[in-house]
DRENSE-750997 format. One record per residue (C-alpha): x negated, y negated, z; residue in three letters. Coordinates in pm, whole numbers, plus 50000, padded with zeros to 5 digits. Each point is the difference from the previous one (the first is absolute). Layout:
<r><u>X</u><v>Y</v><w>Z</w><aa>ALA</aa></r>
...
***
This chain:
<r><u>82781</u><v>21082</v><w>86383</w><aa>UNK</aa></r>
<r><u>49851</u><v>50160</v><w>50328</w><aa>UNK</aa></r>
<r><u>50129</u><v>50257</v><w>50203</w><aa>UNK</aa></r>
<r><u>50100</u><v>49881</v><w>50352</w><aa>UNK</aa></r>
<r><u>49766</u><v>50206</v><w>50259</w><aa>UNK</aa></r>
<r><u>50298</u><v>50150</v><w>50206</w><aa>UNK</aa></r>
<r><u>50110</u><v>50162</v><w>49645</w><aa>UNK</aa></r>
<r><u>49682</u><v>50089</v><w>49945</w><aa>UNK</aa></r>
<r><u>49966</u><v>50154</v><w>50381</w><aa>UNK</aa></r>
<r><u>50352</u><v>50198</v><w>49953</w><aa>UNK</aa></r>
<r><u>49861</u><v>50117</v><w>49658</w><aa>UNK</aa></r>
<r><u>49682</u><v>50168</v><w>50150</w><aa>UNK</aa></r>
<r><u>50184</u><v>50147</v><w>50295</w><aa>UNK</aa></r>
<r><u>50235</u><v>50176</v><w>49779</w><aa>UNK</aa></r>
<r><u>49721</u><v>50123</v><w>49792</w><aa>UNK</aa></r>
<r><u>49840</u><v>50134</v><w>50290</w><aa>UNK</aa></r>
<r><u>50269</u><v>50178</v><w>50156</w><aa>UNK</aa></r>
<r><u>50075</u><v>50160</v><w>49669</w><aa>UNK</aa></r>
<r><u>49630</u><v>50125</v><w>49957</w><aa>UNK</aa></r>
<r><u>49989</u><v>50075</v><w>50368</w><aa>UNK</aa></r>
<r><u>50336</u><v>50257</v><w>49917</w><aa>UNK</aa></r>
<r><u>49821</u><v>50157</v><w>49669</w><aa>UNK</aa></r>
<r><u>49700</u><v>50112</v><w>50234</w><aa>UNK</aa></r>
<r><u>50235</u><v>50178</v><w>50275</w><aa>UNK</aa></r>
<r><u>50096</u><v>50181</v><w>49700</w><aa>UNK</aa></r>
<r><u>49686</u><v>50231</v><w>49988</w><aa>UNK</aa></r>
<r><u>50022</u><v>50116</v><w>50374</w><aa>UNK</aa></r>
<r><u>50143</u><v>50362</v><w>50065</w><aa>UNK</aa></r>
<r><u>50303</u><v>50074</v><w>50216</w><aa>UNK</aa></r>
<r><u>49965</u><v>50054</v><w>50363</w><aa>UNK</aa></r>
<r><u>50377</u><v>50121</v><w>50086</w><aa>UNK</aa></r>
<r><u>50038</u><v>50332</v><w>50135</w><aa>UNK</aa></r>
<r><u>49762</u><v>50219</v><w>50163</w><aa>UNK</aa></r>
<r><u>49722</u><v>49882</v><w>49689</w><aa>UNK</aa></r>
<r><u>49902</u><v>49745</v><w>50191</w><aa>UNK</aa></r>
<r><u>49858</u><v>50200</v><w>50298</w><aa>UNK</aa></r>
<r><u>49611</u><v>50093</v><w>49980</w><aa>UNK</aa></r>
<r><u>49970</u><v>50289</v><w>49779</w><aa>UNK</aa></r>
<r><u>49720</u><v>50125</v><w>50267</w><aa>UNK</aa></r>
<r><u>50217</u><v>49995</v><w>50302</w><aa>UNK</aa></r>
<r><u>50263</u><v>50184</v><w>49811</w><aa>UNK</aa></r>
<r><u>49802</u><v>50280</v><w>49887</w><aa>UNK</aa></r>
<r><u>49861</u><v>50014</v><w>50367</w><aa>UNK</aa></r>
<r><u>50312</u><v>50004</v><w>50132</w><aa>UNK</aa></r>
<r><u>50135</u><v>50282</v><w>49819</w><aa>UNK</aa></r>
<r><u>49730</u><v>50228</v><w>50106</w><aa>UNK</aa></r>
<r><u>49750</u><v>49980</v><w>49734</w><aa>UNK</aa></r>
<r><u>49652</u><v>50047</v><w>50032</w><aa>UNK</aa></r>
<r><u>49805</u><v>49676</v><w>49889</w><aa>UNK</aa></r>
<r><u>49757</u><v>50162</v><w>49685</w><aa>UNK</aa></r>
<r><u>50227</u><v>50296</v><w>49969</w><aa>UNK</aa></r>
<r><u>50149</u><v>50095</v><w>49605</w><aa>UNK</aa></r>
<r><u>50346</u><v>49944</v><w>50194</w><aa>UNK</aa></r>
<r><u>49887</u><v>49620</v><w>50132</w><aa>UNK</aa></r>
<r><u>49930</u><v>49899</v><w>49635</w><aa>UNK</aa></r>
<r><u>50299</u><v>50149</v><w>49860</w><aa>UNK</aa></r>
<r><u>50198</u><v>49829</v><w>50239</w><aa>UNK</aa></r>
<r><u>49819</u><v>49627</v><w>49914</w><aa>UNK</aa></r>
<r><u>50031</u><v>50142</v><w>49615</w><aa>UNK</aa></r>
<r><u>50368</u><v>50027</v><w>50064</w><aa>UNK</aa></r>
<r><u>50049</u><v>49667</v><w>50202</w><aa>UNK</aa></r>
<r><u>49763</u><v>49807</v><w>49726</w><aa>UNK</aa></r>
<r><u>50282</u><v>50167</v><w>49727</w><aa>UNK</aa></r>
<r><u>50273</u><v>49871</v><w>50222</w><aa>UNK</aa></r>
<r><u>49866</u><v>49626</v><w>49992</w><aa>UNK</aa></r>
<r><u>49938</u><v>50047</v><w>49642</w><aa>UNK</aa></r>
<r><u>50370</u><v>50081</v><w>49921</w><aa>UNK</aa></r>
<r><u>50149</u><v>49800</v><w>50239</w><aa>UNK</aa></r>
<r><u>49798</u><v>49706</v><w>49816</w><aa>UNK</aa></r>
<r><u>50095</u><v>50093</v><w>49669</w><aa>UNK</aa></r>
<r><u>50401</u><v>50025</v><w>50107</w><aa>UNK</aa></r>
<r><u>49974</u><v>49665</v><w>50152</w><aa>UNK</aa></r>
<r><u>49844</u><v>49914</v><w>49643</w><aa>UNK</aa></r>
<r><u>50253</u><v>50154</v><w>49784</w><aa>UNK</aa></r>
<r><u>50224</u><v>49857</v><w>50252</w><aa>UNK</aa></r>
<r><u>49907</u><v>49642</v><w>49934</w><aa>UNK</aa></r>
<r><u>49961</u><v>50067</v><w>49557</w><aa>UNK</aa></r>
<r><u>50370</u><v>50104</v><w>50040</w><aa>UNK</aa></r>
<r><u>50136</u><v>49718</v><w>50185</w><aa>UNK</aa></r>
<r><u>49817</u><v>49743</v><w>49741</w><aa>UNK</aa></r>
<r><u>50068</u><v>50208</v><w>49713</w><aa>UNK</aa></r>
<r><u>50411</u><v>50015</v><w>50164</w><aa>UNK</aa></r>
<r><u>49941</u><v>49596</v><w>50027</w><aa>UNK</aa></r>
<r><u>49869</u><v>49946</v><w>49652</w><aa>UNK</aa></r>
<r><u>50252</u><v>50200</v><w>49804</w><aa>UNK</aa></r>
<r><u>50314</u><v>49847</v><w>50273</w><aa>UNK</aa></r>
<r><u>49940</u><v>49630</v><w>50011</w><aa>UNK</aa></r>
<r><u>50343</u><v>49903</v><w>50083</w><aa>UNK</aa></r>
<r><u>50084</u><v>50246</v><w>50260</w><aa>UNK</aa></r>
<r><u>49891</u><v>49924</v><w>50394</w><aa>UNK</aa></r>
***
């Protein structure tokens, strides 16, 4: 017995949606002030381009962005672990 075209199309659409959700997982968070351009942020704080303060400013912004991504990943892992350990609780 062959699957009906409508069922096959529905299955492919569901699969495509699931894969697109996984593809978005690796994107970095853009909430708060970390979504701004680092160069514009450092220049707005009157830091001269090329100076050691400018380099430190850019490093700090990069570290803040990395920490925000790490926190978001940890929250996601914690939620997944909670859902696995508590399957009966909503």
